[in-house]
N, C-alpha and C positions, 0 to 999 in steps of 0.2 A: 810173226815176221814184222808186223807194223811196229810192235813195241821195240824190237831190236833196231828197226830203222830210226825210230824217234830217239832212242838212246844214243845211237851213233850221231844223229843230227844235233842233239843237245851238246855233245862233246865237240861240236863245230867241225865235223868232217866235211870236206867240200861237197857241195850238192851234186856235182857231176860224178863224183866217186860213188855217192849213194845210188844214183840212177844206174850206174854200171854194176854195182854190187847187188842191187835188188830190183832187177828189171821186171819181175813178176808183179810188182806193185802198180805198174803203169800200163796203160793201153796207148797205142800209137795210132794216130789217124792224121788226116790232112791238117788239123789244127795243132798238131804237136802231141806232146805226151799229156796224159791226165790219169787220175786214179781209176783203177779198175773198179767195177761195182763191188767186188768182195772187199777190196782194200778200203773203199770209201765207207762201206758199212762198218768195217773195223775201226776206221778213224772216228766215225760218229759215236760208236760205243765207247771208245777211249775218251772222247771229248766229254761224254755224259758222266763218266765215272772216274776220270783221271784226276791227278792232283794239279795244282795250279801251274807248276813249272812245266809239266808235260802238256797241259792244255795250251800254253803259249806256243809250244812247238807245233802242236796239232793245227791250231787255227792259222798259223803262218804258212804251214805247208799246204793247208786247204786253200788259202787265198792264192798261193802261187800256182797250184797244179790241179785244182778242181775244174771240172767242166762247167759251163754256164748253168745248166740245170742243177748240178751238184752244189753250186755256190748259193743258190736260193735256199736249198735245204740246210746248208751249213749256217747261213745267216740266221735262219729261224731257230736252229739248234743253239747257237750262241746266245740269242736273245732269251730263249727259254732257260738255258743253263745258268745265265747270269754272267757278269763280267768279273772274273777272278783276278785278272792281270791287265796291265796297261795295253799289252799287245792284243788282247781280246777286243778291247775297245777300238784299237786301230783297225783290226781285221773287220769288225762289224761295220765301221764307216767305209772301208774299202769295198765291202760286199754290197753296201747300199749305194755304190756309185759316187762316193764323195759327199753324200748329203750330210747336212749338219746333224750332230748328235748332241742334244741338250738334255743331260740328266742332272736333276737338281740334287741328287744324293749320290755319293760314291763311297765305296767301302774302305778306301785307303788314300793316303796322300799321293801315292804313286799314280793311282787311277785319276785323282784330281789333276795331277800334273799332265797326264796324257790328254785329259778332257780339254784343258786350256790350250795345249799345243795344237790340237786338232781344230780349234776354233779360229785360228789365225787367218784362215782363208774363207771363213764363213761369211754370211750376209751380215754386215755391220749393224743393221737395224735390229737384228735378233741377238747377235753375239755380244755386242758391247753391253746392252742392259743385262744379259745373262751373266757376264763376267763381273759386272759391278755388284749385282745383287747377291751372287753366290760365292764370290771369292774376294773381290777387292775391298768391299766395305764390311765384310763379316768379321767380327772380333774373334770368333772361334776358329778361324782358318789360320793355318801355319803361315809364318812370315815368308817362308820360301814360296808358297803358293801365291801369296799376295804380290810378291815381287814379280813372279812369272806372269801373273794375270795383268799386271801393269804393262809389262813388255808387250803382251798380246794386244792390249787395248791400244797402245801406241802404234803397233803394227797395223791394226785395223784402221786407225785414224790416218796414218800415213798412206794407206792404200787408196785413200780418196773417198770422202763422204760429202754429201751435199750440204750446203749451208743450212738448209731447212732442217735436216736430220741433226746436225750439230746443235742448232738452236733448240730443237725438241729435247735432245739429251740433256742439255744444260738446264732447261726448265724442269725436267723430270728429276734430275739428280743434282740439286743445287749445292750440296755440300761436297761434291767430288771435284777436288781441285784440278785433277789431271785434265778434265774437260775444258777448264778455263785457261790453264797454263799452256796447253798445246797450241802451236801455231804451225800452219803449213810451212815446210822448209824446202829450200832448193837442194837438189842432190849434191852431196859433198863426197870428197874422197873418203873411202872407208879404211878400215884397219888394214885390209889386205894391201892397199897401195903403199903403206908406209913400211911394210916389212917384206923383204924379198923371200921367196920360197927357197932360194939358194941358201945354203948354210944350215937349214934345219935338217939334220941328218938322223936325229934320234929323239925320243920322247923327252929326255932330260933337257936337251937344248930348247925344245918347244916350251917346257915349263919355265925355263929361265927367260923366255921372251915375253911371258905374261907381265903386263904392266900394272894391273890393279885388280881389286876384288871383282869389279864388273866383268873383266875378261876371264878371271878365274871361274866365275859363275857360268859364263858362256861355255868354256872348255869342259867344265864338269857336266853341264847339261848335255853337251854333244856326246861325251863318253858314255854317260848313263843311257842315253837313247840308243847308242850303238850296242850297248850290252843287252838290250831287251830283245834284239832280233837275231833269229837263228837261220833265217833264209836270206839270201842277198836281195837288197832293194836297189833299184836303179837310182842314178844320181838325181833324177827328177823326183822320185819318191822320197829320197832323203831330204831334198830341198823343201818339200812340203811340210817338213817337221821343224825347220829352222825358224827362229823368231827374229833374227837380226842379221845384218851383214857380218857381224863378228862371229856368229855361229857358222856361217858359210866359210869364213876365213879359216877357222880352226878345223873344220872338216877337211879342207884342202891340206892344211899343215899335218894333220894326222895321216893323211895319205902319203905325203912326202916323207914323213918319219916312219913309214911302213907299219904304222899301228892299224891301218885299215888296208885290207887287201881286196883285189878284184876277184870275183867268183861268179861264174854262170851269168854274165851280162850285168852283174850288179856289184855291190860292195858290202863287205862284212868286217866286223872287228877281227883282228888277227887271231888265228887259232894257235899260235905258238905259246907254249906253256910259260916261257919267261915273260912274254909280253902280257899274257893273261894275268900273271901274278903282279906285274907292274901296274896294270890297270886297276886291280882290286885295291892295291896299296894306295894308289892315287885317289880313288873314290872315297876310301875311308878317311884319308887325311884331309881331302878337300871338304868333306862333310863336316869335319871338326872345325876347320877354318870358317866354313859357312855359318856354323852355329855361333862361333865367336863374333863374326861380322853381324849376324842378326841381333845378337845381344847388344853389341855396340850401337847398332842402328836404332834399336828399340830405346836404349838409354838416351841417345841423342834426340830421338823424336819426343820422348817424354820431357826432356829438358826444354826443347823448343815449344812444346805445348804449354808448359808452365810459364815460359817467358811470354808466350802469346796471350795466355790468360791474364798475366800481370799487365801487359800492354792494353788489352781490351778493358780490364778493370779500370785502368787509368783513364782511358777514353770515355768509359761510362761515367766515371766520376766527373770528368770535365764537362760532359754533356749535361749531367744533373746540375752542375753549378751554373750552367748557362740558361736553364729553363726558367721562365718567370714564375712558375708555381712553386710554392714552398713544399718541400718533401722532408719528412722525418721518418727514419727507419729504426725499428727496435729489434734487437735480437731475441732469440727464443727464451732467454732468461729474463727478459723485460728491461734490459739495460739499453741506454741510448747508443745506437750503432752509427748513425749518420744523420746530419742535418745540413742541407744545402744553404748557400748564402741567402736565397730568397726567403726561406723559412725563418732564418735568423733575423733578417731585416724586418719581416712582417711582425714577428713576435716581439722584437726589440722596440720597434716604432709604435706598436699598438699594445700598450700595457694592459688595457682592459681586455683585449682578446686573449692575451697570455693568462691573465688571472681567471678569466671565464673558463678556459679549457683545462688549465693545469694547476690553478690555485696560486696563492701568493708565494713569494720567495724568488730566488734567482732562477733563471731559465734552466741552467744546468742542473741545479738541485731538484727542481720540480720534474725534470725529465729523467732523472736517474733511475727511478724504478716505478714503473706503472705498467698496466696491461690495457689492452683494448677495452675490456669490460669496465676497468676503472674509469677510463675516459668517458665511455658511454654513460656510466652512472653519474659521473660528475656533471656532464653536459645535460643529462636529463633533469637533474636537480636544478641546474642553472636555468634551463628552459622554463621550468615551473615557476621559478622565482622571477624570471625576466621575460614574461610572455610577450611583452611589447617589442623586444629586440631580438628574439630567437625563434627560429622555426626548425623542427626536426622531421626529417623524412627518412626513416630507416637508419642507414649508416651515413646519411648526408645531412649536415646541419647548415643552416643559413643564419649568419649573425650580422645584425645591423648595429654599427657603432659609429657615432659621430658623423653621420652622413655617408659612411663607407659601408660596403656590402661584401662580406666574406663567405666563402663556401668551405666547409671542413668535411672531408671525406675520409672515413675510416675503412681501411682494408687490413687483412691479416698482417700484423706487425708493421704497418705503414700508415702514417697520417699525412694526408695531402691537404695543404692550405692553398687557397686560390683567392686572390683579390678580384672579384667579379664586378666591381663597381662600374668600370668602363663599359663592359658588355651589357650590364643591366641598364645603364643610361641610354645606350644605343637602342636596345630593344624598346625601352620606354619612349624614346624619341620617335622610332618608327611607328609605334602604336598610337602616339599622340597625333602624328602626321595623318594617319589614315582615319582615326576616330573623329578628330575635330577639324584640323585646319583644311585638309583636303576636302572633306565632306562639306564644310561651311562654304569654301570657295566655289565648289560646284553648285551648291544650292543657290548662292547669290547669282552666279552666271545663268542658271536656269530661269530664275525669276526675271532677270534682266532681259533675256531673250524673249520670254513670254510677254513681258510688258512692251517691248519694242514691236513685237508682232501685232499686238492689239492697237498700239498707236498708229502704226502704218496702215492697219486695216481701217481705222477711223479717219484716215486722211490727214493725220498729224505727222507728216514725214519728217519735219525738222526735229521734233521731239524724239521720234523713233530713232533717228540717226544719232542724236546725243546719247540715247540709252545704249545703242550698239557700241559707241565709243567707250562708254563706261565698262561694258562687258569686255571689250578688247583690252582695256587697261587692267581689268581684273585677271584676264587670261595671262597677260604679261607678268603680273605679280605672282600668279600661281606657278607659271613656268620658272620664274626666278626662285621661288620658294622650293620647288621640287629639285631644282639644280643645286641649291644650297644643301638640301638634305642628302642628296645622292653624293655630293662631294664630301659631306661629313662622314657618311658610311665608308666611302672609298678611302678617305684619308686615315680612317681608324683601322683599316685592314692591315694586317701584318705584311701582306704582299703588295702594298701600295708602292708604285714607282712613278716618277714623273717622266714626261716625254720632253726632254730638254731641247732648247734652241737658244740662239743668242738673243738676249733681252736687254733693251735700253731701260735702265732703272729710272731714269728721269721721266720717261713716258709712263711708267708704272705709277709714279707719284702723281703725275698729271691726271691720270684717269681717276685715281683715288680722290684727289681734290675736287674734281668735277662731280664725282658721285655724291660727296657729302657737303658740298658748299652750301646748298640750299637748306639741308637739314640743320647745319650748324647755324646759319643765319636765322632760321626759324626759332632757334633757342636763344638767340642773342649772343652767339659765340662766333668769334672771327678766326678764320684759318689763314695763317701767314706762311708763305713758302716762296722761295726764289729758285725753285728747281729748274725752271726754264733758262735761267741766267747762268747756271753752273755747267762746267764741262760734262759731256755725256759720260756716264758710267755704265759699263756693260758686265753682265753676268750670264751664266748658263742656267736656264731653268724653263719652267712652263709659266708663261706670262699670266694666264688666267688665275693660277694658284697664287702667284706672287701678289697680284692685285688683291686677291681675297685675304691674304695674310695681312697686308697693309690696311685694307678696309677694316678689319677687326680691331687693329690697334687704334685707328682714327675714331671708329665708332665708340670704342671704350673711352677714349679721351673726351669726346663730345658728351657722353653720358655723365661723366663725373666733373665736368667743367660748368660752373655757374654762369648765369647771364652776365654779359660784360667781360667774360674771360677770353683768353686767347689760346690757340693751339698752333705751335710752330713746327713745321715739317721741313727738314733739311736732308739733302742727299749729297754724298761725296765719297771720297776714297781715302783710306788710311792704310799705307803699306800694301799688303796683298789682299785687303778686304774692302768690299764696298759696303756702305752703310746707309740706312735711312733712319733718321732720328725723329721721334714724335714726342714733343714736350708740351705739357699742359700746366696751367696754374691753378688746378683744382685743389681739393682738400688733401691729396696725397693718399698713400696706402699705409695702413697700420703695419708695424713691424711683424706682428704675429701672422699677418696674411701674405707677406712677401713670398714665402716658400710654397704657398698653396694656390696662388692665382692662376697658375698654368695647369692645374689639375682639372680633369673633366668632371663637371658637376659642381665645382666650387663657384658660388655666385653670391653677390650681395644685392641681387634684384633682377638679374638677367637670366639668360638660358643656361649659363654655366659652360658654354662651349666655345665662345669667341676667342679668348686668349689661348685656350687649349689648341684650337685649330691653327691659330697664328704660329704657335711654336712648332706644331706638327709639320706644317708646311716648310718652315725654316729648316728643320732637321732633315726633311726629305731633300732639301737643296744643299745639304752639307753645310748648313749655316746654323745660326743660333739667335736667340732674342735675349738681350740683357735689360734689366730694369733697375732703376734707382729712384728712391722716393724718400722725401722727408715730410712727415705729417704736417699739414698746413701749408706746404710749399710746392704742391703739385707732384707729378710723376714724369719720368722720362723713360721711354721704351726705345731700344735701339735694335733694329734688324740688321744683322751682319751676314754677308754672303761672300764666297770666294769671287774675287774680281778676275776678269779676263781682259786681254788687250783689245784695243779698238778693232772691230772686224774690217 
């Protein structure tokens, strides 16, 4: 009898007619009708042994008409039997009281579709990661399921999630763009508001009202879901399956077009044969259109990915061209693939380095065909022949050429060239500071304090006071030295930034003249300047560093000016620039040295950092330092800075 009932039900006979025709299947009590014990046993047996299509009918009838105790048994039976159809998964969730159903494997695309639909009202903290990992980002999942999972994720996001959860999801799934593109939106008028229910009198008119593929997908999804159910679901139960407002809109239009009919307090797809045939035709043709759309979307996505790779490749190339390290890339056949401007500059300007690494000949020819082992062999041989200028540490080689220091690092198919002269000099400067100058100054101060203590103890207070004054003078010298070294390190940092304020450049010159007037006089050199008589010139900058930059220029002039010589310092304004000119009548600068004097470490008797720091400070202030010199006729340095109007 139950089999006959299920056969009748599958052919979409109204449920009320079934109850009337087969009353012996049901018991009636205060809670309404339910399956009799005999009928329920037969249902379980049929559920265990029946085919998939009959199993769908059985579980739906069980959800609708089983008693509370029977539903627990039915739920366990479904779980044990497995989920052969989407409606079985729906029934299982209903029997669990709407609890989330998270199965990482599913036997068919239809089951995956129902899995996604049922997660739209689940806990976002569990459902969104599940959808991303098992559907949205998996390459082996059909495009249709990926599209539906995207809709479900959006529905969960729009349902409201905390900022902390969104931040956690973005951190966990960094490559999932939907989490970054989504923004909370204000409610807007939906599709239903733009199309009146009036005028939709049949399914053909409903199809003609479809605007685009997105709406066609929504209508197809609704019709497919309706075709899965053989017992009526309430409007609330149907609403739990819709993924968007458009889904709800088309459900209402299907009712208006009489493709959905009311039955037993709920709604079912129409049982009329003509409408059933129309639905089957629609689903078949819609599926074909969907496949074409998926193919077009996939092609478009691949095209966009190719364009994105090209754009990223161009950005990478631009980034490589901006880095200060030299980079040479070799393809798998050993041919030169890429060389950035820094590498080209290093190898072009340093012929000895090029010959040491790659041999004689043009750079392009020497790089045309070689391997990592070839370079290692050549460098190893060069190291043995030039032990005084080369050191090798595994794949890292340090080369000393003409006062410069280079590091060459070999990686698979990549050669990295780095001019580490500046960093080496900084490290050396810090080491010298701690090993010698700082230790020596502290030793002198310690001896001075001990001597002063002894003198005061012996009653020789005046001598003790003089000794303390000498210690104080040494302390000031030590503080100044430390300040200079820290400024040197700070100025050399790539992150160095000034703290600008309005600066009177005339006062900067005045401080510099005061600082070095005695030192110049002690050498027999006269400093001439009329800066206090000139109109005030203002710039934006950090006064302490501007004084230091000018100090280095004046100190350099004093160093190379002989006794009886003169140093002329002038300040003024030319168009949009302020300038300070330092001119001496010393021996001048050799032409071959003009291009090197601002390099860190270049020296003809000093520390090799004075002019380097002077230019570094000028550049940090958006300025520059120019130099002109004729051998035997002195040198002229000009500090130029952007001028500002009088404050």
